[in-house]
Structures are given as structure tokens and as C-alpha cells.
C-alpha positions in Angstrom: 22.6 4.1 6.2 21.8 6.1 9.3 24.5 8.6 8.5 22.4 9.8 5.5 19.4 10.7 7.8 18.6 13.9 9.6 17.6 13.8 13.2 13.9 14.3 12.3 14.0 11.4 9.8 15.6 9.1 12.5 12.8 10.1 14.8 10.1 9.3 12.3 11.7 5.9 11.6 12.2 5.1 15.3 8.6 6.2 16.3 7.1 3.7 13.8 9.6 1.0 14.8 8.4 1.4 18.4 4.8 1.5 17.4 5.0 -1.7 15.5 6.8 -3.5 18.3 4.4 -2.3 20.9 1.0 -2.3 19.2 1.4 -4.8 16.4 4.0 -7.5 16.8 2.4 -9.2 19.9 -1.0 -9.5 18.1 -0.1 -10.7 14.6 -0.6 -14.4 15.2 -4.0 -13.8 16.8 -5.1 -11.5 14.0 -4.0 -14.0 11.3 -5.7 -16.9 13.1 -9.0 -15.0 13.5 -8.6 -13.4 10.0 -9.6 -10.1 11.6 -8.0 -6.7 12.1 -9.7 -4.9 15.0 -10.9 -1.3 14.4 -8.8 -0.4 17.4 -5.5 -0.7 15.4 -6.7 1.9 12.9 -7.7 4.2 15.8 -4.2 3.8 17.3 -2.5 4.5 14.0 -4.6 7.6 13.7 -3.8 8.8 17.2 -0.1 8.4 16.4 -0.6 10.7 13.4 -0.3 8.0 10.7 -3.8 8.6 9.3 -2.6 12.0 8.1 0.9 11.3 6.8 0.2 13.4 3.7 -2.4 15.6 5.3 -1.9 19.3 5.5 -1.0 20.6 9.0 -3.9 23.0 9.0 -6.3 20.0 9.0 -4.3 18.1 11.6 -2.0 16.2 9.3 1.8 15.9 9.7 2.7 16.5 6.0 5.6 14.1 5.9 8.0 14.4 2.9 8.1 11.2 0.8 11.6 10.2 1.9 10.4 10.2 5.5 7.4 8.2 4.5 9.7 5.7 2.9 11.5 5.2 6.2 8.2 4.9 8.0 6.8 2.2 5.6 10.1 0.2 5.7 9.4 -0.2 9.5 5.8 -1.2 8.9 6.9 -3.8 6.3 9.5 -5.2 8.5 6.8 -6.3 11.0 3.4 -6.7 9.2 2.7 -5.6 5.7 -1.1 -6.1 6.0 -1.2 -2.8 7.9 -0.6 -1.3 4.4 -4.2 -0.3 4.6 -2.9 2.9 6.2 -1.1 3.7 2.9 -4.4 3.2 1.1 -6.1 5.5 3.6 -3.5 8.1 3.0 -4.0 7.8 -0.8 -7.5 9.1 -0.2 -6.2 11.8 2.1 -3.6 12.8 -0.5 -6.2 12.8 -3.3 -8.5 15.1 -1.3 -5.6 17.4 -0.2 -4.3 17.9 -3.7 -7.5 17.9 -5.8 -10.7 18.5 -3.8 -12.4 21.9 -3.6 -11.7 24.0 -0.5 -15.0 23.3 1.1 -14.5 19.5 0.6 -11.0 19.6 2.1 -12.5 21.4 5.2 -15.3 18.9 5.5 -13.5 15.7 4.9 -9.8 16.0 5.9 -10.3 16.5 9.6 -12.4 13.4 9.9 -10.0 11.3 7.8 -6.9 12.5 9.5 -8.4 12.4 13.0 -9.4 8.7 12.6 -13.2 9.3 12.6 -13.3 8.0 9.1 -11.4 5.0 7.7 -11.1 5.4 4.0 -10.5 2.8 1.2 -9.9 3.2 -2.5 -12.0 1.3 -5.1 -10.5 1.1 -8.6 -10.2 -2.5 -9.9 -13.2 -4.2 -11.6 -13.7 -7.8 -12.5 -12.9 -7.1 -16.2 -10.6 -4.2 -15.6 -7.4 -4.6 -13.6 -4.3 -3.3 -15.3 -6.6 -1.9 -18.1 -8.3 0.8 -16.0 -10.1 2.3 -19.0 -11.9 -1.0 -19.6 -13.9 -0.4 -16.4 -17.7 -0.3 -16.8 -18.8 1.0 -13.3 -20.5 4.3 -14.0 -22.3 7.3 -12.5 -25.1 9.1 -14.2 -26.4 12.5 -13.1 -30.2 12.1 -12.6 -32.7 14.3 -10.7 -29.9 16.3 -9.1 -27.9 13.4 -7.8 -25.2 11.1 -9.1 -26.4 7.4 -9.4 -23.6 4.9 -9.3 -23.8 1.3 -10.7 -21.1 -1.3 -11.1 -18.8 -3.7 -9.2 -15.4 -3.2 -7.8 -13.1 -6.1 -6.6 -10.0 -6.6 -4.6 -10.9 -3.6 -2.4 -8.9 -3.6 0.8 -11.0 -3.7 4.0 -14.1 -2.2 2.4 -16.2 -4.1 5.0 -14.5 -2.1 7.8 -14.3 1.3 6.1 -16.4 4.3 6.7 -16.0 5.8 3.3 -15.0 4.5 -0.1 -13.3 6.6 -2.7 -14.6 5.1 -5.9 -13.5 5.8 -9.5 -16.3 5.4 -12.1 -17.0 6.4 -15.6 -19.0 9.6 -15.9 -18.4 10.3 -19.6 -18.5 8.2 -22.8 -15.5 5.9 -23.1 -14.5 7.9 -26.2 -13.5 10.6 -23.7 -10.5 8.4 -22.7 -8.6 9.6 -19.7 -11.3 12.3 -19.2 -14.0 9.7 -18.8 -13.4 9.0 -15.1 -14.4 10.8 -11.9 -13.9 10.0 -8.2 -16.7 10.0 -5.6 -16.5 9.7 -1.8 -19.3 7.4 -0.8 -20.3 6.4 2.8 -20.2 2.6 3.2 -23.7 2.8 4.7 -25.2 4.6 1.8 -28.2 2.7 0.3 -27.1 0.8 -2.7 -23.6 0.0 -1.4 -23.4 -3.8 -1.0 -20.4 -5.9 0.1 -21.4 -9.5 -0.5 -18.1 -11.1 0.5 -14.5 -10.9 1.3 -12.1 -13.3 -0.3 -10.0 -16.2 1.3 -6.4 -15.6 0.3 -2.9 -17.2 0.6 -1.8 -14.3 2.8 -3.0 -11.0 4.2 -5.7 -13.1 5.9 -6.6 -10.4 8.5 -6.6 -7.7 5.8 -9.9 -8.3 4.1 -10.2 -8.1 0.3 -13.7 -7.4 -0.7 -16.1 -7.2 -3.6 -18.2 -4.0 -3.5 -21.3 -3.6 -5.6 -23.0 -0.3 -6.3 -26.6 -0.7 -7.2 -28.5 2.5 -7.9 -26.4 4.2 -5.3 -27.3 7.9 -5.2 -25.0 10.5 -3.8 -25.0 14.3 -3.8 -22.9 16.5 -6.1 -20.8 17.4 -3.0 -19.5 13.8 -3.1 -17.7 14.3 -6.4 -14.1 14.8 -5.5 -12.6 17.8 -7.4 -13.8 18.2 -11.0 -15.8 15.9 -13.2 -13.5 14.0 -15.6 -10.3 14.5 -13.6 -10.5 11.1 -12.0 -7.8 9.4 -14.1 -5.3 12.2 -13.6 -6.0 12.2 -9.9 -5.6 8.4 -9.6 -2.4 8.1 -11.6 -0.7 10.8 -9.6 -1.8 9.4 -6.3 -0.9 5.8 -7.3 2.5 6.9 -8.4 3.3 8.2 -4.9 1.9 5.1 -3.2 4.0 2.8 -5.2 7.1 4.0 -3.4 5.3 3.0 -0.2 4.9 -0.5 -1.6 8.6 -0.7 -2.5 9.5 0.6 1.0 7.4 -2.1 2.7 9.0 -4.7 0.6 12.5 -3.5 1.5 11.6 -3.6 5.2 10.2 -7.1 4.9 13.4 -8.2 3.1 15.6 -6.7 5.9 13.6 -8.7 8.4 14.1 -11.9 6.5 17.8 -11.3 6.2 18.1 -10.6 9.9 16.2 -13.9 10.8 18.3 -15.9 8.3 21.6 -14.4 9.5 20.8 -15.1 13.2 19.8 -18.6 12.4 23.0 -19.2 10.4 25.0 -18.1 13.4 23.3 -20.6 15.8 22.3 -23.6 13.8 24.9 -26.4 13.7 25.2 -29.2 11.2 28.1 -31.6 10.5 29.9 -30.2 13.5 29.8 -26.5 12.7 27.5 -23.5 12.4 25.9 -23.4 9.0 27.0 -19.9 8.6 30.5 -21.2 8.2 29.5 -23.0 5.0 30.3 -21.0 1.8 26.9 -22.0 0.3 25.1 -20.1 3.1 27.5 -17.2 3.0 26.9 -16.7 -0.7 23.2 -16.7 -0.1 23.4 -14.1 2.7 25.8 -11.9 0.7 23.5 -11.9 -2.4 20.5 -11.1 -0.2 22.3 -8.2 1.4 23.4 -6.8 -2.0 20.0 -6.9 -3.5 18.4 -5.3 -0.4 20.9 -2.5 -0.5 20.2 -1.9 -4.2 16.5 -1.9 -3.6 16.7 0.5 -0.7 18.8 2.9 -2.7 16.3 2.7 -5.6 13.3 3.3 -3.3 15.0 6.2 -1.6 16.0 7.8 -4.9 12.3 7.6 -6.1 11.1 9.2 -2.9 13.7 12.0 -3.1 12.6 12.7 -6.7 9.0 13.1 -5.6 10.2 15.5 -2.9 12.1 17.5 -5.4 9.2 17.7 -7.8 11.2 15.9 -10.5 9.7 13.6 -13.1 9.4 10.3 -11.3 6.8 8.0 -12.8 9.4 5.6 -14.2 11.5 5.8 -11.1 8.5 5.0 -8.9 7.7 2.0 -11.0 11.3 0.8 -10.8 11.3 1.1 -7.0 8.1 -0.8 -6.8 9.2 -3.6 -9.2 12.7 -4.1 -7.9 11.7 -3.7 -4.2 9.0 -6.3 -4.4 11.0 -8.7 -6.5 13.9 -8.5 -4.1 11.5 -9.1 -1.2 10.2 -12.2 -2.8 13.8 -13.5 -3.6 15.1 -12.8 -0.1 12.1 -14.4 1.6 12.6 -17.5 -0.5 16.3 -17.7 0.3 15.5 -17.2 4.0 13.1 -20.1 4.0 15.7 -22.2 2.3 18.4 -21.3 4.8 16.1 -22.2 7.7 15.2 -25.5 6.0 12.3 -27.3 7.7 12.0 -24.5 10.3 11.5 -22.0 7.4 8.0 -23.3 6.7 7.0 -23.0 10.4 4.9 -20.0 11.4 7.0 -19.5 14.5 10.0 -18.3 12.4 8.0 -15.7 10.5 9.9 -16.0 7.2 7.1 -18.2 5.8 4.6 -15.3 6.3 7.0 -12.8 4.6 7.3 -15.3 1.7 3.5 -15.5 1.3 3.1 -11.7 1.7 5.9 -11.1 -0.7 3.9 -12.4 -3.6 1.1 -9.9 -2.9 3.6 -7.0 -3.3 4.4 -8.1 -6.9 0.7 -7.9 -7.8 -0.8 -4.9 -6.0 -0.6 -1.3 -7.2 -0.1 -2.6 -10.8 1.5 -5.9 -11.5 5.3 -5.9 -12.0 4.9 -6.9 -15.6 2.7 -3.9 -16.3 5.2 -1.6 -14.6 8.1 -3.0 -16.7 6.1 -2.2 -19.8 5.5 1.3 -18.5 9.2 1.7 -17.9 10.0 0.6 -21.4 7.4 2.9 -22.9 8.9 5.8 -21.0 12.4 4.9 -22.4 11.0 4.7 -25.9 9.0 7.9 -25.6 5.7 6.1 -26.3 
């Protein structure tokens, strides 16, 4: 599909491809074994400009269009999806760039874009995953400061972060979508507690943490934008990030297809290469068809974002179909490789495990299907 790309878009894609091969691929096994991502990799991503993908140029960002971002995240997903924390970091950059007050943008964006601050986003709660409005974490204005209380779960790399963008209730629940606000809280602020990170089936080096806020007091300057705008800000930011999730899934699927195809060319059974068997050919063809369809769907959603067109349903479609295809292709790749498919040396087993994460994060695929249907019905 290179013929559809401009020279600048090819350069964006190739730069990330080179970065992933140089700085990431040689270290994945060690990171996974130690269950640890070094701070150094965030610093390198920031130096390469990837901490400010959506950042305004006046604050050091590169302000990439969404289609170019899609190409970039395909390359990231092709090698190592746990680096998706840079997408989360850019969610915070985007939120501030679009909704914060001018003085907040001036104070926060240079540090986030330059890599001085590693940002994470805290939304999910133990009793409020897909049902965001069920969250009970709250902030009360008391003695000139906002005091935060509550628990957030499944927060990516909160134990490594410098700042946490946290969404909490600042109004009565009856206020509905106007009941939430977003605060930017330093991880070292008194009252921020991170009791543990979870053991998981994949993304082992990418820590998933519980974060407790216990009488955590922050100044008014830490309220991002306006009080009560949190839900609108979150939905808009999440909508854009879902294309990144779909893009990473497409990249991972392409990697699995490449591994499976090369294996089918070389592996011999019953006196011939297994790629000569129709059963294998049918699998490879179906994998390629689905990847192509997913890629077109993801690119369409990205282009709609760039054109300012309504895109919430399209972004959900891209996320759902992309991650479902990734899971399917990884499973077929494991099957084609047979016993070798479950060995870590062949990588498809890791893509298989990581593929399941994609179907859950940024809203489960079931919830997205419901949102698509509600959009169709005008509900």
C-alpha cells in the first residue's frame, strides 16, 4: 500500500521501523523475563519525538496527523505492543493540548513532550470499567484545595510515571456526563499510593497497577481545563487513541503473517514444503484478506479524524475489527507453526498472548459493538 503514501508518511513509518529494530527488538526477551521496562526506553522515545506525537509544535511537539500516527503505531505493534504506553502518554498530551487553559499548556506540555515527565491515564475503577459513570473516586474542594479519594485499577505503568491524569467525580452523580473532572497529579504527591502491580498473561514488562488516592490534596492549577468537562474530554481523547489500538493490532497481525509465510516456505513434511499443501495456503490467504480489510478500516478511521468528520463509530469499528483480526491471525500462525508456534523463539506465541489484551483495552470489543449499534439506531 506504499503507493498511497506521501514521502513524509513513508519517512514517519520508516523512522519508527528503524527505531523499533534498533532500540527495542534486541531487548524484548530480557524485558519480558525481568518483567521490567527501563526508564531509558521512554527517554529514547521522547528524544525521537514520540512523546509529542500530538503535541503542538510551539511546545516541541511534532503534531502528526492521525493517518501518519496510524502508520507509526502499526510499526510499533509489529515488534512490541507493550510500548503502547507511549500512546497513553500522548493521550494526556492531547488532552492538555486540546482542553487545558493557556497557562497550563505552557507549564505542562514542554515537560511531557520533552520527556521530563512520563504521564499515564487513570480512568478504570474496581466497580466501573465499561460503565464509567459508576465510578466513585471523587474530589472535594476543601480549604482552597481539591482533595482526591478513591481507587483506580488497570493503570498502565503508574509505578514508573511522573504524573497521573486522573478522572474523578467532582459533582453529584445526577450531573451525569457533567459530573467528572480531570486532574494532573504528581505520583509523589502525599496520598498517592501504588500498592501493587498485577501479574498477567502478557505485557509482563508493562506494569498494570492499582492506584489509591487517600486524602490526596492538589492545587486548583492541577484541574485540567474546566470543572465538569472531564467526560467530554475523555471520550474525545479515547476516540482518537482507539485508532492507535487498531493500528498496533494490524502491525502485529502483519508480523504473524510474515513469520507464518516464511515458515511455510521452509518447513518440510511428507516430502514437500508445507506451503504447498492447500490447507496451509487457505489459512495464509484468509489471514492476508482479513489483515488487508482491517488495515483499510483503520486507515479510513484515521483519515476521518484528520478531515474532522464524525468518526466515533468508525473508530470503534477500527478498534474492534483490528484487534479481532490480530487475535485470529496470531492463532492461525501458531497453528501453522505447530509445536514451534508455542515456543518463545518464534514470537507468534507472544503476539497471540498480546492479541487478547487488544480486545479488552480501550473499551471491550463487546461494548464497542453495542456503541456501533446504538449509533446505527440513533440511540
